[in-house]
Structure formats: C-alpha cells, structure tokens
C-alpha positions in Angstrom: -110.2 -231.0 45.6 -106.9 -232.1 44.1 -107.5 -235.3 42.5 -104.7 -236.4 43.3 -105.0 -236.4 47.3 -107.5 -237.6 46.7 -106.1 -241.2 44.6 -103.9 -240.8 47.8 -105.4 -241.0 50.3 -107.8 -244.0 49.2 -105.0 -245.4 49.6 -105.4 -245.5 53.2 -109.1 -245.8 53.2 -110.1 -248.1 50.7 -113.6 -247.9 51.4 -114.4 -244.4 49.5 -118.1 -244.3 51.9 -115.4 -243.9 55.4 -113.6 -241.7 53.6 -116.2 -240.0 52.1 -117.5 -239.4 55.5 -114.3 -238.8 57.4 -113.5 -236.2 55.1 -116.8 -234.5 55.8 -117.1 -234.4 58.8 -112.8 -232.8 59.3 -114.3 -230.4 56.9 -117.2 -229.1 59.2 -114.4 -229.1 62.2 -112.0 -226.8 60.3 -114.5 -224.7 58.8 -116.1 -224.0 61.9 -112.7 -222.7 63.9 -110.7 -226.1 64.9 -106.4 -225.6 63.6 -105.2 -227.8 61.6 -102.7 -230.7 62.3 -100.5 -230.0 59.6 -98.6 -227.1 58.1 -100.9 -225.3 55.4 -100.4 -223.2 52.3 -103.1 -220.2 51.2 -103.9 -221.9 48.3 -105.6 -225.6 50.0 -108.7 -225.5 50.8 -110.7 -227.3 54.2 -111.3 -231.1 52.4 -107.2 -230.5 50.9 -106.6 -230.3 54.2 -108.2 -232.9 55.3 -106.9 -235.1 53.0 -103.3 -234.3 53.8 -104.0 -234.8 57.3 -104.9 -238.4 56.5 -102.0 -239.2 54.4 -99.6 -237.9 56.9 -101.6 -240.0 59.7 -102.5 -237.5 61.4 -106.7 -238.8 61.2 -107.2 -242.0 61.5 -110.4 -244.6 61.4 -110.9 -245.7 64.4 -112.9 -249.5 64.8 -114.9 -249.9 67.7 -115.5 -253.3 68.3 -119.4 -253.2 69.4 -119.1 -255.7 72.3 -116.8 -253.8 73.8 -119.1 -250.2 73.7 -122.0 -251.4 75.0 -120.0 -252.5 78.4 
C-alpha cells in the first residue's frame, strides 16, 4: 500500500476508521473476484486499487439516516 494514496484518500474520507473499513471491505471484494472499477497496472495491489477507487470517486460513503432505515 502506497503512503501517497493513503494521504490522498484520507483527504476524501477524513475518519481513519471509516477509511480502513472501506479499504478492507473493498480488498475482500477484489480478492473474491470482483472487478476493479479503475484501469489497473500489474504492480498495483488490492489495497492500492481500493484506495485509487476512493480517490477517483468510484467508491464513496453513503450515510443512512437511522430513522429512515427502520421504516
């Protein structure tokens, strides 16, 4: 995982716990066979792909209002 990608992604997702969870979930998806949402290079690992997807806006946080989720 490249530190410059982490820094850029943390500018978009400011909460480190949310960023870690997003990257972890996406890495699991990529490792289980899901296709990347960006063009990749052979030198990119799954975490680099996930971070780049966040930076490019291919993945984003969706905040769910708990009141609306219950109905």
